[in-house]
HTML snippet that shows the backbone in 3Dmol.js (N, CA, C, O; Angstrom):
<script src="https://3Dmol.org/build/3Dmol-min.js"></script>
<div id="view" style="width:600px;height:400px;position:relative"></div>
<script>
const pdb = `
ATOM      1  N   MET A   1     -14.225 -10.171 -11.049  1.00  0.00           N
ATOM      2  CA  MET A   1     -13.205  -9.189 -11.318  1.00  0.00           C
ATOM      3  C   MET A   1     -12.529  -9.565 -12.636  1.00  0.00           C
ATOM      4  O   MET A   1     -12.214 -10.731 -12.874  1.00  0.00           O
ATOM      5  N   CYS A   2     -12.320  -8.602 -13.451  1.00  0.00           N
ATOM      6  CA  CYS A   2     -11.694  -8.827 -14.759  1.00  0.00           C
ATOM      7  C   CYS A   2     -10.197  -9.070 -14.574  1.00  0.00           C
ATOM      8  O   CYS A   2      -9.529  -8.300 -13.884  1.00  0.00           O
ATOM      9  N   GLN A   3      -9.682 -10.096 -15.163  1.00  0.00           N
ATOM     10  CA  GLN A   3      -8.293 -10.464 -15.003  1.00  0.00           C
ATOM     11  C   GLN A   3      -7.344  -9.394 -15.541  1.00  0.00           C
ATOM     12  O   GLN A   3      -6.266  -9.193 -14.983  1.00  0.00           O
ATOM     13  N   SER A   4      -7.723  -8.716 -16.598  1.00  0.00           N
ATOM     14  CA  SER A   4      -6.807  -7.756 -17.225  1.00  0.00           C
ATOM     15  C   SER A   4      -6.532  -6.531 -16.357  1.00  0.00           C
ATOM     16  O   SER A   4      -5.507  -5.874 -16.540  1.00  0.00           O
ATOM     17  N   ASN A   5      -7.400  -6.217 -15.442  1.00  0.00           N
ATOM     18  CA  ASN A   5      -7.161  -5.060 -14.578  1.00  0.00           C
ATOM     19  C   ASN A   5      -7.126  -5.449 -13.097  1.00  0.00           C
ATOM     20  O   ASN A   5      -7.402  -4.628 -12.222  1.00  0.00           O
ATOM     21  N   ASN A   6      -6.789  -6.696 -12.834  1.00  0.00           N
ATOM     22  CA  ASN A   6      -6.764  -7.173 -11.467  1.00  0.00           C
ATOM     23  C   ASN A   6      -5.757  -6.395 -10.625  1.00  0.00           C
ATOM     24  O   ASN A   6      -6.064  -6.024  -9.493  1.00  0.00           O
ATOM     25  N   ALA A   7      -4.572  -6.145 -11.151  1.00  0.00           N
ATOM     26  CA  ALA A   7      -3.545  -5.426 -10.393  1.00  0.00           C
ATOM     27  C   ALA A   7      -3.994  -3.985 -10.115  1.00  0.00           C
ATOM     28  O   ALA A   7      -3.784  -3.466  -9.019  1.00  0.00           O
ATOM     29  N   GLU A   8      -4.594  -3.365 -11.085  1.00  0.00           N
ATOM     30  CA  GLU A   8      -5.086  -1.975 -10.890  1.00  0.00           C
ATOM     31  C   GLU A   8      -6.196  -1.939  -9.849  1.00  0.00           C
ATOM     32  O   GLU A   8      -6.258  -1.011  -9.043  1.00  0.00           O
ATOM     33  N   THR A   9      -7.074  -2.938  -9.856  1.00  0.00           N
ATOM     34  CA  THR A   9      -8.148  -3.017  -8.883  1.00  0.00           C
ATOM     35  C   THR A   9      -7.583  -3.210  -7.472  1.00  0.00           C
ATOM     36  O   THR A   9      -8.049  -2.589  -6.517  1.00  0.00           O
ATOM     37  N   LEU A  10      -6.588  -4.068  -7.356  1.00  0.00           N
ATOM     38  CA  LEU A  10      -5.949  -4.299  -6.056  1.00  0.00           C
ATOM     39  C   LEU A  10      -5.250  -3.026  -5.580  1.00  0.00           C
ATOM     40  O   LEU A  10      -5.275  -2.702  -4.392  1.00  0.00           O
ATOM     41  N   LEU A  11      -4.634  -2.319  -6.503  1.00  0.00           N
ATOM     42  CA  LEU A  11      -3.956  -1.055  -6.151  1.00  0.00           C
ATOM     43  C   LEU A  11      -4.954  -0.046  -5.601  1.00  0.00           C
ATOM     44  O   LEU A  11      -4.716   0.575  -4.565  1.00  0.00           O
ATOM     45  N   GLN A  12      -6.078   0.113  -6.305  1.00  0.00           N
ATOM     46  CA  GLN A  12      -7.096   1.074  -5.865  1.00  0.00           C
ATOM     47  C   GLN A  12      -7.700   0.633  -4.501  1.00  0.00           C
ATOM     48  O   GLN A  12      -8.001   1.460  -3.641  1.00  0.00           O
ATOM     49  N   SER A  13      -7.857  -0.658  -4.348  1.00  0.00           N
ATOM     50  CA  SER A  13      -8.360  -1.173  -3.067  1.00  0.00           C
ATOM     51  C   SER A  13      -7.378  -0.841  -1.949  1.00  0.00           C
ATOM     52  O   SER A  13      -7.780  -0.452  -0.852  1.00  0.00           O
ATOM     53  N   GLY A  14      -6.106  -0.995  -2.232  1.00  0.00           N
ATOM     54  CA  GLY A  14      -5.076  -0.642  -1.231  1.00  0.00           C
ATOM     55  C   GLY A  14      -5.130   0.806  -0.848  1.00  0.00           C
ATOM     56  O   GLY A  14      -5.021   1.142   0.332  1.00  0.00           O
ATOM     57  N   PHE A  15      -5.301   1.699  -1.850  1.00  0.00           N
ATOM     58  CA  PHE A  15      -5.376   3.140  -1.533  1.00  0.00           C
ATOM     59  C   PHE A  15      -6.625   3.443  -0.701  1.00  0.00           C
ATOM     60  O   PHE A  15      -6.579   4.278   0.202  1.00  0.00           O
ATOM     61  N   SER A  16      -7.718   2.782  -0.996  1.00  0.00           N
ATOM     62  CA  SER A  16      -8.960   2.981  -0.243  1.00  0.00           C
ATOM     63  C   SER A  16      -8.767   2.544   1.194  1.00  0.00           C
ATOM     64  O   SER A  16      -9.162   3.257   2.117  1.00  0.00           O
ATOM     65  N   LEU A  17      -8.170   1.389   1.395  1.00  0.00           N
ATOM     66  CA  LEU A  17      -7.902   0.890   2.755  1.00  0.00           C
ATOM     67  C   LEU A  17      -6.929   1.811   3.485  1.00  0.00           C
ATOM     68  O   LEU A  17      -7.063   2.031   4.688  1.00  0.00           O
ATOM     69  N   MET A  18      -5.965   2.343   2.767  1.00  0.00           N
ATOM     70  CA  MET A  18      -4.969   3.249   3.368  1.00  0.00           C
ATOM     71  C   MET A  18      -5.651   4.510   3.870  1.00  0.00           C
ATOM     72  O   MET A  18      -5.349   4.987   4.964  1.00  0.00           O
ATOM     73  N   ARG A  19      -6.582   5.061   3.068  1.00  0.00           N
ATOM     74  CA  ARG A  19      -7.323   6.262   3.485  1.00  0.00           C
ATOM     75  C   ARG A  19      -8.145   6.002   4.720  1.00  0.00           C
ATOM     76  O   ARG A  19      -8.346   6.907   5.530  1.00  0.00           O
ATOM     77  N   GLU A  20      -8.635   4.764   4.887  1.00  0.00           N
ATOM     78  CA  GLU A  20      -9.429   4.405   6.064  1.00  0.00           C
ATOM     79  C   GLU A  20      -8.563   4.134   7.305  1.00  0.00           C
ATOM     80  O   GLU A  20      -9.084   3.992   8.412  1.00  0.00           O
ATOM     81  N   GLY A  21      -7.250   4.066   7.111  1.00  0.00           N
ATOM     82  CA  GLY A  21      -6.348   3.763   8.217  1.00  0.00           C
ATOM     83  C   GLY A  21      -6.149   2.296   8.463  1.00  0.00           C
ATOM     84  O   GLY A  21      -5.559   1.917   9.475  1.00  0.00           O
ATOM     85  N   SER A  22      -6.624   1.460   7.571  1.00  0.00           N
ATOM     86  CA  SER A  22      -6.440   0.012   7.698  1.00  0.00           C
ATOM     87  C   SER A  22      -5.153  -0.386   7.006  1.00  0.00           C
ATOM     88  O   SER A  22      -5.161  -0.892   5.884  1.00  0.00           O
ATOM     89  N   PHE A  23      -4.028  -0.144   7.707  1.00  0.00           N
ATOM     90  CA  PHE A  23      -2.736  -0.283   7.070  1.00  0.00           C
ATOM     91  C   PHE A  23      -2.350  -1.724   6.789  1.00  0.00           C
ATOM     92  O   PHE A  23      -1.738  -1.989   5.754  1.00  0.00           O
ATOM     93  N   GLY A  24      -2.678  -2.654   7.652  1.00  0.00           N
ATOM     94  CA  GLY A  24      -2.359  -4.074   7.407  1.00  0.00           C
ATOM     95  C   GLY A  24      -3.008  -4.603   6.136  1.00  0.00           C
ATOM     96  O   GLY A  24      -2.311  -5.102   5.253  1.00  0.00           O
ATOM     97  N   PRO A  25      -4.320  -4.504   6.027  1.00  0.00           N
ATOM     98  CA  PRO A  25      -4.992  -4.934   4.812  1.00  0.00           C
ATOM     99  C   PRO A  25      -4.539  -4.153   3.564  1.00  0.00           C
ATOM    100  O   PRO A  25      -4.505  -4.699   2.461  1.00  0.00           O
ATOM    101  N   ALA A  26      -4.198  -2.885   3.752  1.00  0.00           N
ATOM    102  CA  ALA A  26      -3.716  -2.082   2.640  1.00  0.00           C
ATOM    103  C   ALA A  26      -2.390  -2.637   2.120  1.00  0.00           C
ATOM    104  O   ALA A  26      -2.202  -2.770   0.910  1.00  0.00           O
ATOM    105  N   ILE A  27      -1.468  -2.962   3.037  1.00  0.00           N
ATOM    106  CA  ILE A  27      -0.183  -3.526   2.633  1.00  0.00           C
ATOM    107  C   ILE A  27      -0.403  -4.851   1.895  1.00  0.00           C
ATOM    108  O   ILE A  27       0.260  -5.116   0.892  1.00  0.00           O
ATOM    109  N   ASN A  28      -1.330  -5.683   2.386  1.00  0.00           N
ATOM    110  CA  ASN A  28      -1.611  -6.923   1.700  1.00  0.00           C
ATOM    111  C   ASN A  28      -2.119  -6.677   0.278  1.00  0.00           C
ATOM    112  O   ASN A  28      -1.702  -7.365  -0.653  1.00  0.00           O
ATOM    113  N   ALA A  29      -3.008  -5.711   0.106  1.00  0.00           N
ATOM    114  CA  ALA A  29      -3.543  -5.412  -1.216  1.00  0.00           C
ATOM    115  C   ALA A  29      -2.438  -4.870  -2.113  1.00  0.00           C
ATOM    116  O   ALA A  29      -2.363  -5.246  -3.283  1.00  0.00           O
ATOM    117  N   PHE A  30      -1.567  -3.986  -1.589  1.00  0.00           N
ATOM    118  CA  PHE A  30      -0.471  -3.460  -2.395  1.00  0.00           C
ATOM    119  C   PHE A  30       0.512  -4.571  -2.797  1.00  0.00           C
ATOM    120  O   PHE A  30       0.987  -4.592  -3.932  1.00  0.00           O
ATOM    121  N   ARG A  31       0.816  -5.489  -1.877  1.00  0.00           N
ATOM    122  CA  ARG A  31       1.717  -6.577  -2.231  1.00  0.00           C
ATOM    123  C   ARG A  31       1.105  -7.490  -3.317  1.00  0.00           C
ATOM    124  O   ARG A  31       1.789  -7.910  -4.251  1.00  0.00           O
ATOM    125  N   GLN A  32      -0.187  -7.779  -3.168  1.00  0.00           N
ATOM    126  CA  GLN A  32      -0.851  -8.580  -4.177  1.00  0.00           C
ATOM    127  C   GLN A  32      -0.840  -7.864  -5.533  1.00  0.00           C
ATOM    128  O   GLN A  32      -0.656  -8.502  -6.569  1.00  0.00           O
ATOM    129  N   ALA A  33      -1.036  -6.551  -5.528  1.00  0.00           N
ATOM    130  CA  ALA A  33      -0.991  -5.796  -6.781  1.00  0.00           C
ATOM    131  C   ALA A  33       0.389  -5.820  -7.396  1.00  0.00           C
ATOM    132  O   ALA A  33       0.518  -5.967  -8.612  1.00  0.00           O
ATOM    133  N   ALA A  34       1.430  -5.680  -6.582  1.00  0.00           N
ATOM    134  CA  ALA A  34       2.804  -5.683  -7.088  1.00  0.00           C
ATOM    135  C   ALA A  34       3.190  -7.049  -7.624  1.00  0.00           C
ATOM    136  O   ALA A  34       3.941  -7.149  -8.594  1.00  0.00           O
ATOM    137  N   GLU A  35       2.686  -8.095  -7.003  1.00  0.00           N
ATOM    138  CA  GLU A  35       3.062  -9.486  -7.407  1.00  0.00           C
ATOM    139  C   GLU A  35       2.117 -10.064  -8.440  1.00  0.00           C
ATOM    140  O   GLU A  35       2.322 -11.190  -8.894  1.00  0.00           O
ATOM    141  N   SER A  36       1.117  -9.346  -8.814  1.00  0.00           N
ATOM    142  CA  SER A  36       0.143  -9.829  -9.802  1.00  0.00           C
ATOM    143  C   SER A  36       0.823  -9.981 -11.174  1.00  0.00           C
ATOM    144  O   SER A  36       1.574  -9.099 -11.589  1.00  0.00           O
ATOM    145  N   PRO A  37       0.572 -11.060 -11.855  1.00  0.00           N
ATOM    146  CA  PRO A  37       1.224 -11.275 -13.154  1.00  0.00           C
ATOM    147  C   PRO A  37       0.826 -10.224 -14.202  1.00  0.00           C
ATOM    148  O   PRO A  37       1.569  -9.999 -15.158  1.00  0.00           O
ATOM    149  N   ASP A  38      -0.317  -9.593 -14.035  1.00  0.00           N
ATOM    150  CA  ASP A  38      -0.732  -8.597 -15.034  1.00  0.00           C
ATOM    151  C   ASP A  38      -0.357  -7.163 -14.631  1.00  0.00           C
ATOM    152  O   ASP A  38      -0.794  -6.203 -15.265  1.00  0.00           O
ATOM    153  N   ALA A  39       0.445  -7.028 -13.587  1.00  0.00           N
ATOM    154  CA  ALA A  39       0.817  -5.695 -13.093  1.00  0.00           C
ATOM    155  C   ALA A  39       1.829  -5.033 -14.035  1.00  0.00           C
ATOM    156  O   ALA A  39       2.823  -5.644 -14.428  1.00  0.00           O
ATOM    157  N   SER A  40       1.563  -3.811 -14.377  1.00  0.00           N
ATOM    158  CA  SER A  40       2.541  -3.038 -15.152  1.00  0.00           C
ATOM    159  C   SER A  40       3.611  -2.514 -14.227  1.00  0.00           C
ATOM    160  O   SER A  40       3.467  -2.576 -13.006  1.00  0.00           O
ATOM    161  N   GLU A  41       4.680  -1.999 -14.795  1.00  0.00           N
ATOM    162  CA  GLU A  41       5.774  -1.459 -13.970  1.00  0.00           C
ATOM    163  C   GLU A  41       5.264  -0.241 -13.168  1.00  0.00           C
ATOM    164  O   GLU A  41       5.707  -0.003 -12.045  1.00  0.00           O
ATOM    165  N   GLN A  42       4.353   0.506 -13.745  1.00  0.00           N
ATOM    166  CA  GLN A  42       3.800   1.684 -13.033  1.00  0.00           C
ATOM    167  C   GLN A  42       3.003   1.235 -11.825  1.00  0.00           C
ATOM    168  O   GLN A  42       3.128   1.832 -10.756  1.00  0.00           O
ATOM    169  N   VAL A  43       2.186   0.202 -11.963  1.00  0.00           N
ATOM    170  CA  VAL A  43       1.393  -0.316 -10.839  1.00  0.00           C
ATOM    171  C   VAL A  43       2.342  -0.854  -9.767  1.00  0.00           C
ATOM    172  O   VAL A  43       2.162  -0.579  -8.581  1.00  0.00           O
ATOM    173  N   ARG A  44       3.355  -1.622 -10.186  1.00  0.00           N
ATOM    174  CA  ARG A  44       4.318  -2.138  -9.204  1.00  0.00           C
ATOM    175  C   ARG A  44       5.019  -1.028  -8.425  1.00  0.00           C
ATOM    176  O   ARG A  44       5.191  -1.107  -7.209  1.00  0.00           O
ATOM    177  N   ALA A  45       5.414   0.000  -9.157  1.00  0.00           N
ATOM    178  CA  ALA A  45       6.124   1.133  -8.517  1.00  0.00           C
ATOM    179  C   ALA A  45       5.208   1.849  -7.525  1.00  0.00           C
ATOM    180  O   ALA A  45       5.632   2.184  -6.419  1.00  0.00           O
ATOM    181  N   LYS A  46       3.963   2.083  -7.914  1.00  0.00           N
ATOM    182  CA  LYS A  46       3.002   2.749  -7.019  1.00  0.00           C
ATOM    183  C   LYS A  46       2.742   1.898  -5.782  1.00  0.00           C
ATOM    184  O   LYS A  46       2.709   2.410  -4.663  1.00  0.00           O
ATOM    185  N   ALA A  47       2.559   0.612  -5.986  1.00  0.00           N
ATOM    186  CA  ALA A  47       2.274  -0.294  -4.864  1.00  0.00           C
ATOM    187  C   ALA A  47       3.428  -0.333  -3.873  1.00  0.00           C
ATOM    188  O   ALA A  47       3.220  -0.210  -2.666  1.00  0.00           O
ATOM    189  N   LEU A  48       4.640  -0.504  -4.379  1.00  0.00           N
ATOM    190  CA  LEU A  48       5.812  -0.565  -3.502  1.00  0.00           C
ATOM    191  C   LEU A  48       6.078   0.777  -2.823  1.00  0.00           C
ATOM    192  O   LEU A  48       6.539   0.811  -1.682  1.00  0.00           O
ATOM    193  N   SER A  49       5.793   1.877  -3.509  1.00  0.00           N
ATOM    194  CA  SER A  49       5.948   3.184  -2.907  1.00  0.00           C
ATOM    195  C   SER A  49       4.940   3.400  -1.778  1.00  0.00           C
ATOM    196  O   SER A  49       5.279   3.950  -0.730  1.00  0.00           O
ATOM    197  N   ALA A  50       3.708   2.965  -1.998  1.00  0.00           N
ATOM    198  CA  ALA A  50       2.675   3.081  -0.961  1.00  0.00           C
ATOM    199  C   ALA A  50       3.012   2.259   0.251  1.00  0.00           C
ATOM    200  O   ALA A  50       2.767   2.695   1.376  1.00  0.00           O
ATOM    201  N   ILE A  51       3.572   1.071   0.056  1.00  0.00           N
ATOM    202  CA  ILE A  51       4.029   0.236   1.182  1.00  0.00           C
ATOM    203  C   ILE A  51       5.095   0.987   1.976  1.00  0.00           C
ATOM    204  O   ILE A  51       5.074   0.977   3.207  1.00  0.00           O
ATOM    205  N   GLY A  52       6.027   1.638   1.278  1.00  0.00           N
ATOM    206  CA  GLY A  52       7.036   2.446   1.954  1.00  0.00           C
ATOM    207  C   GLY A  52       6.471   3.579   2.778  1.00  0.00           C
ATOM    208  O   GLY A  52       6.960   3.871   3.869  1.00  0.00           O
ATOM    209  N   VAL A  53       5.432   4.222   2.251  1.00  0.00           N
ATOM    210  CA  VAL A  53       4.773   5.319   2.982  1.00  0.00           C
ATOM    211  C   VAL A  53       4.131   4.775   4.254  1.00  0.00           C
ATOM    212  O   VAL A  53       4.260   5.377   5.319  1.00  0.00           O
ATOM    213  N   ILE A  54       3.446   3.649   4.151  1.00  0.00           N
ATOM    214  CA  ILE A  54       2.807   3.062   5.331  1.00  0.00           C
ATOM    215  C   ILE A  54       3.861   2.674   6.360  1.00  0.00           C
ATOM    216  O   ILE A  54       3.669   2.888   7.557  1.00  0.00           O
ATOM    217  N   GLU A  55       4.960   2.111   5.906  1.00  0.00           N
ATOM    218  CA  GLU A  55       6.038   1.734   6.856  1.00  0.00           C
ATOM    219  C   GLU A  55       6.611   2.976   7.526  1.00  0.00           C
ATOM    220  O   GLU A  55       6.940   2.936   8.711  1.00  0.00           O
ATOM    221  N   ASP A  56       6.737   4.082   6.790  1.00  0.00           N
ATOM    222  CA  ASP A  56       7.205   5.333   7.385  1.00  0.00           C
ATOM    223  C   ASP A  56       6.200   5.850   8.436  1.00  0.00           C
ATOM    224  O   ASP A  56       6.601   6.319   9.501  1.00  0.00           O
ATOM    225  N   ILE A  57       4.914   5.762   8.132  1.00  0.00           N
ATOM    226  CA  ILE A  57       3.889   6.212   9.083  1.00  0.00           C
ATOM    227  C   ILE A  57       3.955   5.365  10.358  1.00  0.00           C
ATOM    228  O   ILE A  57       3.942   5.894  11.470  1.00  0.00           O
ATOM    229  N   ASN A  58       4.026   4.064  10.181  1.00  0.00           N
ATOM    230  CA  ASN A  58       4.039   3.159  11.340  1.00  0.00           C
ATOM    231  C   ASN A  58       5.331   3.292  12.146  1.00  0.00           C
ATOM    232  O   ASN A  58       5.331   3.012  13.344  1.00  0.00           O
ATOM    233  N   GLY A  59       6.394   3.700  11.538  1.00  0.00           N
ATOM    234  CA  GLY A  59       7.666   3.807  12.231  1.00  0.00           C
ATOM    235  C   GLY A  59       7.945   5.189  12.799  1.00  0.00           C
ATOM    236  O   GLY A  59       9.001   5.403  13.394  1.00  0.00           O
ATOM    237  N   PHE A  60       7.027   6.128  12.630  1.00  0.00           N
ATOM    238  CA  PHE A  60       7.244   7.495  13.107  1.00  0.00           C
ATOM    239  C   PHE A  60       7.211   7.533  14.623  1.00  0.00           C
ATOM    240  O   PHE A  60       6.326   6.963  15.261  1.00  0.00           O
ATOM    241  N   VAL A  61       8.182   8.208  15.177  1.00  0.00           N
ATOM    242  CA  VAL A  61       8.235   8.421  16.637  1.00  0.00           C
ATOM    243  C   VAL A  61       8.477   9.901  16.873  1.00  0.00           C
ATOM    244  O   VAL A  61       9.429  10.466  16.335  1.00  0.00           O
ATOM    245  N   ASN A  62       7.639  10.527  17.659  1.00  0.00           N
ATOM    246  CA  ASN A  62       7.824  11.913  18.041  1.00  0.00           C
ATOM    247  C   ASN A  62       8.643  11.929  19.335  1.00  0.00           C
ATOM    248  O   ASN A  62       8.130  11.675  20.425  1.00  0.00           O
ATOM    249  N   LYS A  63       9.891  12.226  19.179  1.00  0.00           N
ATOM    250  CA  LYS A  63      10.819  12.199  20.331  1.00  0.00           C
ATOM    251  C   LYS A  63      10.457  13.247  21.375  1.00  0.00           C
ATOM    252  O   LYS A  63      10.730  13.048  22.559  1.00  0.00           O
ATOM    253  N   ASP A  64       9.861  14.337  20.973  1.00  0.00           N
ATOM    254  CA  ASP A  64       9.510  15.391  21.940  1.00  0.00           C
ATOM    255  C   ASP A  64       8.411  14.924  22.897  1.00  0.00           C
ATOM    256  O   ASP A  64       8.384  15.333  24.058  1.00  0.00           O
ATOM    257  N   LEU A  65       7.512  14.073  22.416  1.00  0.00           N
ATOM    258  CA  LEU A  65       6.454  13.562  23.297  1.00  0.00           C
ATOM    259  C   LEU A  65       7.014  12.523  24.249  1.00  0.00           C
ATOM    260  O   LEU A  65       6.445  12.305  25.319  1.00  0.00           O
ATOM    261  N   MET A  66       8.110  11.877  23.891  1.00  0.00           N
ATOM    262  CA  MET A  66       8.689  10.845  24.756  1.00  0.00           C
ATOM    263  C   MET A  66       9.602  11.424  25.825  1.00  0.00           C
ATOM    264  O   MET A  66       9.955  10.733  26.780  1.00  0.00           O
ATOM    265  N   ASN A  67       9.985  12.678  25.674  1.00  0.00           N
ATOM    266  CA  ASN A  67      10.904  13.319  26.612  1.00  0.00           C
ATOM    267  C   ASN A  67      10.124  13.965  27.733  1.00  0.00           C
ATOM    268  O   ASN A  67       9.385  14.921  27.498  1.00  0.00           O
ATOM    269  N   PRO A  68      10.273  13.461  28.953  1.00  0.00           N
ATOM    270  CA  PRO A  68       9.486  14.016  30.094  1.00  0.00           C
ATOM    271  C   PRO A  68       9.891  15.428  30.500  1.00  0.00           C
ATOM    272  O   PRO A  68       9.314  15.993  31.429  1.00  0.00           O
TER     273      PRO A  68
END
`;
const viewer = $3Dmol.createViewer("view");
viewer.addModel(pdb, "pdb");
viewer.setStyle({}, {cartoon: {color: "spectrum"}});
viewer.zoomTo();
viewer.render();
</script>
């Protein structure tokens, strides 16, 4: 893997994992992308935003289905 685009590669890997529904590994990839020393502000923002989306998905509760 080329060092200069490591953060971008991790970001794309995270999006791929997210599309597959593998949210745990996707969060790990997004965190690594955001914390990568070569990450631009745009990559950091996208990675942290994607983590927020996954957290929203995992935290969703349909109250109508829980009401008997």
